[in-house]
Every structure is written in C-alpha cells, then in structure tokens.
C-alpha positions as CSV (number, residue, x, y, z in Angstrom):
1,X,13.1,43.2,60.4
2,X,14.7,40.3,61.7
3,X,14.5,37.1,59.5
4,X,14.0,33.8,61.3
5,X,15.9,30.6,60.7
6,X,13.2,29.1,59.4
7,X,12.2,31.5,56.7
8,X,15.8,31.9,55.6
9,X,16.1,28.1,55.1
10,X,12.7,27.9,53.2
11,X,14.3,30.8,50.8
12,X,17.4,28.9,50.3
13,X,15.6,25.3,49.8
14,X,13.2,27.1,47.2
15,X,16.2,28.6,45.1
16,X,18.1,24.7,45.4
17,X,14.9,23.2,44.2
18,X,14.1,25.9,41.5
19,X,18.1,25.6,40.3
20,X,17.6,21.7,40.3
21,X,14.3,21.5,38.0
22,X,15.7,23.7,35.8
23,X,18.9,21.7,35.3
24,X,16.8,18.4,35.4
25,X,14.8,20.0,32.4
26,X,17.8,20.6,30.5
27,X,19.2,17.1,31.6
28,X,16.1,15.7,30.1
29,X,16.4,17.8,26.8
30,X,20.1,16.4,26.3
31,X,18.8,12.6,27.4
32,X,16.1,12.9,24.9
33,X,17.4,15.0,22.4
34,X,14.1,16.6,22.0
35,X,13.2,20.2,22.9
36,X,9.6,19.3,23.8
37,X,9.1,16.7,26.3
38,X,5.8,17.5,27.9
39,X,3.1,19.6,27.1
40,X,4.2,22.4,29.4
41,X,7.8,23.0,27.8
42,X,5.5,24.1,24.6
43,X,2.1,23.8,24.3
44,X,1.4,24.9,20.9
45,X,4.6,23.3,19.5
46,X,3.5,20.1,21.3
47,X,-0.1,20.3,19.8
48,X,1.5,20.7,16.2
49,X,4.2,18.1,16.8
50,X,1.2,15.7,17.6
51,X,-1.0,16.7,14.7
52,X,2.3,16.1,12.4
53,X,2.8,12.9,14.3
54,X,-0.8,12.0,13.5
55,X,-0.6,12.8,9.9
56,X,2.8,10.5,9.6
57,X,0.5,7.8,10.6
58,X,-1.9,8.2,8.1
59,X,0.6,8.4,5.3
60,X,2.2,4.9,6.6
61,X,-1.2,3.6,6.2
62,X,-1.5,4.6,2.6
63,X,2.1,3.1,2.1
64,X,0.9,-0.1,3.5
65,X,-2.4,0.3,1.7
66,X,-0.3,0.2,-1.5
67,X,2.0,-2.2,-0.3
68,X,-0.8,-4.6,-0.3
69,X,-2.4,-3.7,-3.5
70,X,1.0,-4.1,-5.7
71,X,0.8,-8.1,-5.2
72,X,-2.7,-8.3,-6.7
73,X,-1.8,-5.9,-9.3
74,X,1.5,-8.1,-10.2
75,X,-0.4,-11.0,-10.1
76,X,-3.2,-9.8,-12.5
77,X,-0.7,-8.8,-14.9
78,X,1.0,-12.4,-14.6
79,X,-2.2,-13.9,-15.4
80,X,-3.1,-11.5,-18.0
81,X,0.2,-12.3,-19.8
82,X,-0.4,-16.2,-19.6
83,X,-3.8,-15.9,-20.9
84,X,-2.4,-14.1,-24.1
85,X,0.2,-17.3,-24.2
86,X,-3.0,-19.5,-24.4
87,X,-5.1,-17.3,-26.8
88,X,-1.9,-17.2,-29.0
89,X,-1.5,-21.1,-29.0
90,X,-5.2,-21.4,-29.8
91,X,-4.7,-19.1,-32.7
92,X,-1.4,-20.7,-33.9
93,X,-3.3,-23.9,-33.8
94,X,-6.5,-22.6,-35.5
95,X,-4.0,-21.0,-38.8
96,X,-2.4,-23.9,-38.9
97,X,-5.7,-26.6,-39.4
98,X,-7.1,-23.8,-41.3
99,X,-5.1,-24.8,-44.1
100,X,-6.7,-26.7,-47.1
101,X,-3.8,-28.9,-47.1
102,X,-5.0,-30.5,-43.9
103,X,-7.5,-33.1,-43.5
104,X,-10.7,-33.6,-41.4
105,X,-8.4,-36.1,-39.4
106,X,-5.9,-33.5,-38.4
107,X,-8.4,-31.1,-37.2
108,X,-10.0,-33.4,-35.4
109,X,-6.4,-34.2,-33.7
110,X,-6.7,-30.9,-32.6
111,X,-9.6,-30.8,-30.5
112,X,-8.1,-32.2,-27.4
113,X,-5.5,-29.3,-27.4
114,X,-7.9,-26.6,-27.7
115,X,-9.9,-28.1,-25.1
116,X,-6.8,-28.0,-23.0
117,X,-6.4,-24.6,-23.6
118,X,-10.2,-23.8,-22.8
119,X,-9.6,-25.6,-19.3
120,X,-6.3,-23.5,-18.9
121,X,-8.2,-20.1,-19.4
122,X,-10.7,-21.4,-16.9
123,X,-8.0,-22.2,-14.6
124,X,-6.8,-18.6,-14.8
125,X,-10.1,-17.1,-14.4
126,X,-10.2,-18.8,-10.9
127,X,-6.7,-17.6,-10.0
128,X,-6.8,-16.7,-6.0
129,X,-4.1,-15.0,-4.2
130,X,-4.2,-15.1,-0.4
131,X,-7.1,-16.8,-0.5
132,X,-9.1,-14.3,-2.5
133,X,-10.1,-14.9,-6.6
134,X,-8.7,-12.1,-8.0
135,X,-11.6,-11.6,-10.6
136,X,-14.3,-12.0,-8.7
137,X,-14.9,-8.5,-7.5
138,X,-16.5,-8.4,-4.0
139,X,-18.0,-11.9,-4.1
140,X,-15.5,-14.4,-2.8
141,X,-17.1,-17.6,-1.5
142,X,-17.0,-19.4,-4.9
143,X,-15.1,-19.5,-7.7
144,X,-16.0,-16.8,-10.5
145,X,-16.2,-19.1,-13.3
146,X,-17.5,-22.6,-13.8
147,X,-19.0,-24.6,-16.7
148,X,-22.6,-24.8,-17.2
149,X,-25.3,-26.2,-19.8
150,X,-25.0,-23.0,-21.8
151,X,-21.4,-22.1,-21.7
152,X,-19.2,-20.9,-18.9
153,X,-21.4,-18.9,-15.9
154,X,-19.8,-16.2,-13.9
155,X,-20.8,-16.1,-10.3
156,X,-18.7,-12.6,-9.2
157,X,-19.7,-9.4,-9.8
158,X,-18.7,-6.2,-11.7
159,X,-17.3,-4.4,-8.6
160,X,-13.5,-3.3,-8.6
161,X,-11.9,-3.0,-5.4
162,X,-10.1,0.0,-4.5
163,X,-7.3,1.1,-2.1
164,X,-7.3,4.8,-0.7
165,X,-3.5,6.2,-1.9
166,X,-4.1,9.6,-0.3
167,X,-6.5,11.6,1.6
168,X,-8.5,12.2,-1.4
169,X,-7.4,9.7,-3.8
170,X,-7.7,5.7,-4.3
171,X,-6.3,3.1,-6.6
172,X,-8.5,0.4,-8.6
173,X,-6.9,-3.0,-7.7
174,X,-9.1,-5.6,-9.4
175,X,-10.7,-6.2,-12.4
176,X,-14.3,-7.9,-13.0
177,X,-13.6,-11.2,-14.6
178,X,-16.7,-10.9,-16.5
179,X,-15.4,-8.1,-18.4
180,X,-12.0,-9.5,-18.7
181,X,-12.7,-12.9,-19.8
182,X,-16.3,-12.5,-21.5
183,X,-16.3,-8.7,-22.6
184,X,-19.4,-8.0,-20.8
185,X,-20.2,-3.9,-20.9
186,X,-17.7,-3.8,-23.8
187,X,-18.1,-2.3,-27.3
188,X,-17.9,-5.5,-29.1
189,X,-16.4,-7.3,-26.4
190,X,-15.1,-10.7,-27.0
191,X,-16.0,-13.9,-24.8
192,X,-13.0,-15.8,-24.3
193,X,-14.5,-19.1,-23.4
194,X,-17.1,-19.2,-26.3
195,X,-14.4,-18.4,-28.8
196,X,-12.6,-21.8,-27.4
197,X,-15.8,-23.3,-27.2
198,X,-16.4,-22.5,-30.9
199,X,-13.2,-23.4,-32.1
200,X,-13.0,-26.9,-30.8
201,X,-16.3,-27.3,-32.5
202,X,-15.2,-26.0,-35.6
203,X,-12.1,-28.2,-35.7
204,X,-14.5,-31.4,-34.4
205,X,-17.0,-30.7,-37.4
206,X,-14.4,-30.1,-39.9
207,X,-15.8,-26.3,-40.4
208,X,-13.0,-24.2,-41.8
209,X,-15.0,-21.5,-43.5
210,X,-18.5,-21.6,-42.3
211,X,-20.3,-18.8,-40.3
212,X,-18.4,-20.3,-36.9
213,X,-15.8,-22.0,-38.6
214,X,-12.3,-21.9,-38.1
215,X,-11.2,-18.9,-40.1
216,X,-14.3,-17.0,-38.2
217,X,-12.6,-17.9,-34.9
218,X,-9.3,-16.6,-35.6
219,X,-10.7,-13.1,-36.0
220,X,-12.4,-13.7,-32.7
221,X,-9.1,-15.0,-31.2
222,X,-7.7,-11.7,-32.7
223,X,-10.3,-9.6,-31.2
224,X,-9.7,-11.6,-27.8
225,X,-6.3,-10.9,-27.8
226,X,-6.5,-7.2,-28.1
227,X,-9.3,-7.3,-25.7
228,X,-6.7,-8.8,-22.9
229,X,-4.1,-6.7,-24.4
230,X,-6.2,-3.3,-23.5
231,X,-6.8,-4.9,-20.1
232,X,-3.0,-5.8,-19.4
233,X,-2.3,-2.2,-20.2
234,X,-4.5,-0.8,-17.9
235,X,-2.8,-2.9,-15.2
236,X,0.2,-1.6,-16.0
237,X,-1.0,2.1,-15.8
238,X,-2.3,1.1,-12.3
239,X,1.0,-0.1,-11.2
240,X,2.5,3.0,-12.3
241,X,0.0,5.0,-10.7
242,X,0.7,2.9,-7.4
243,X,4.5,3.7,-7.4
244,X,3.9,7.2,-8.2
245,X,1.9,7.3,-5.3
246,X,4.2,5.7,-3.1
247,X,7.0,8.1,-4.1
248,X,4.7,11.1,-3.6
249,X,3.9,9.5,0.0
250,X,7.6,9.1,1.0
251,X,8.3,12.6,0.1
252,X,5.5,13.8,1.8
253,X,6.7,11.6,4.9
254,X,9.7,12.9,4.9
255,X,8.9,16.6,4.9
256,X,6.8,15.8,7.7
257,X,9.5,14.1,9.5
258,X,11.6,17.2,9.0
259,X,9.0,19.7,10.4
260,X,8.8,17.3,13.6
261,X,12.2,17.4,13.8
262,X,12.1,21.4,13.6
263,X,9.5,21.5,16.2
264,X,10.6,19.0,19.1
265,X,14.5,18.5,18.4
266,X,16.7,20.5,20.5
267,X,19.6,22.7,19.0
268,X,22.7,20.2,20.2
269,X,25.1,23.4,20.9
270,X,22.3,25.4,22.6
271,X,21.1,22.8,24.9
272,X,24.8,21.5,26.0
273,X,25.4,25.2,26.8
274,X,22.4,25.4,28.7
275,X,23.5,22.4,30.5
276,X,26.8,24.0,31.7
277,X,24.9,27.0,32.7
278,X,22.6,25.3,34.7
279,X,24.9,22.7,36.3
280,X,27.3,25.9,37.4
281,X,24.0,27.8,38.7
282,X,23.1,24.6,40.6
283,X,26.4,24.3,42.2
284,X,26.7,28.1,43.0
285,X,23.4,27.6,44.7
286,X,24.6,24.6,46.7
287,X,27.3,26.7,47.6
288,X,25.6,29.4,48.6
289,X,23.2,27.9,50.8
290,X,26.1,26.2,52.4
291,X,27.6,29.8,53.4
292,X,23.8,31.2,54.5
293,X,22.9,28.3,56.6
294,X,26.2,27.6,58.2
295,X,25.8,27.6,61.9
296,X,27.8,30.3,64.2
297,X,28.9,30.4,67.6
298,X,26.5,33.2,68.5
299,X,23.6,30.8,67.0
300,X,24.6,28.6,69.5
301,X,24.7,31.0,72.2
302,X,21.1,32.3,71.5
C-alpha cells in the first residue's frame, strides 16, 4: 500500500515532537534539579512530597511558637531574679533592725526603704513584654496588681498561656501572678506584698518580737524567698523543655527535608546521562526526518 506524502510527514512530525518532549522533560529536570516537576512525572511521589512539605511547614510553625515563647520565659526568669533581690534586701534590713542594740528611731528610719522595696515589688508584678503583662494570665486590659484599701488586689486570672511545641504537646509559658506573688492555691503560700507591708508596720511601731513583729516577718520572708525560688526553678525547667523541643523539631525537620530530597531530587549522574541520550535521539530524529522528507526529482515529475 502506498503511503502518501502527507501521512509520512505527519508520522515524522509526531516522532520529532515525541523526541522533543522527552528532551524538554530531561532539560527541565537538569534546570530544576528535581525529578518531579509535574504531577504527571510521578503521581504517588508528588503526593507524598506535598504531604512532607505540609508537615515541614507545620514543624516550622511549632519552631516559631517556641521562639515567641522563649523571650517570655527569659523575662519571667529575670523578673523573679529581681524579686529575689528585693526580698533579700528586705530580709537584710529586717535582720539588722531586729538586733536589740538598734533603737526605735533606727527602725523608723528603715520604714522608707522597706516601703521602697514594696513599690519595687509592685512594679515587678506589673512587668510588661511586647505590650502584655506577663503575670496577668489571659487578662491584659489592666495591670494585674494595684494597691487597694485592704492591701494589693490582683486583677488578672489564674490561667497559664500555653504554646504548642508539637502536634501532641504544649508548653506553659506564663505564671499566674497571684500564685507567684500572693501564694494563692499554694499550701502555706506566702503573700509577698503582705509580708513587706507587715514588716513596714512592725518597723514603724518598733515591734520586734510580737505576733506580727520584725522577727515574725523574717520567717515570712524566708518562706517568700523559697516560694519565688520554686517558681524560678519551674521556669528554668520550662526553658529547658523549650530547648529540647526545639532540638527535636530541628532533627525532625532535617529528616523531613531528606525524605523530600529523596523523592523529588534528580540523580545528577543519571539525569545528565539521560540528557545526552535524549539530545542524541532528538538530533537523530531531525536527521532522519530531513532524509525522509527530502524531495526527489520523481516527486516533482508526479
């Protein structure tokens, strides 16, 4: 059966187009460094790569959450360190003025300094970071601590703000202020504000050994210092947990990246070898076409 020139031309063109598409596919793999550039390249592999990409994005979000939590934990630790310094100074003054050799006038002169430590403590309890009170729980409209008629009033709540560190875990970032500074819900909790206020009163009234005297307040200051130390230890443990979680995320992120690379990345040796092969095949197709479609004298005479 005689093959028409048009049919032959179509067959040759189809062959050239097929060879060109194969060459273009390899060239794209060389340019991108990827084995999978389209869903059609490997449907199952592409779907798996997309899942890994989504998982990698979620890991990055957890890492950012930890990064956002770290300054809050660091600031809390710093504030608790300052609270310890304030209480230690108050205890130093109390010990000095509890000495029987000190006069009533000496003790009255200590009132102003103790009042100053009280105000320092109030300021520390109302510490803000990035516009948020770190000891207010969820409530951030007003400062958590303020002086009232009966003493210091807490306007925050008892909630702790948590941040996710993985799909199944989270980390408490904040501490309730009333728990830290007033001992609320704690067994034999110490109220730091009341302790300093009572010490100020004891100094003003020259009460050394009474029920609410200076000696009694020294014992309360010891309890207050232990309470703050306990919370500072808790914050340190949280900081350590945050670092461990971050390291785990980094390791998981690295493994996820490796798996994506195994799925998507092209083998350089293999892809360049295939490029040479397809280039040769394409050139051969063009050469064959030029020979097959070359017009002869008989073609013109027909």
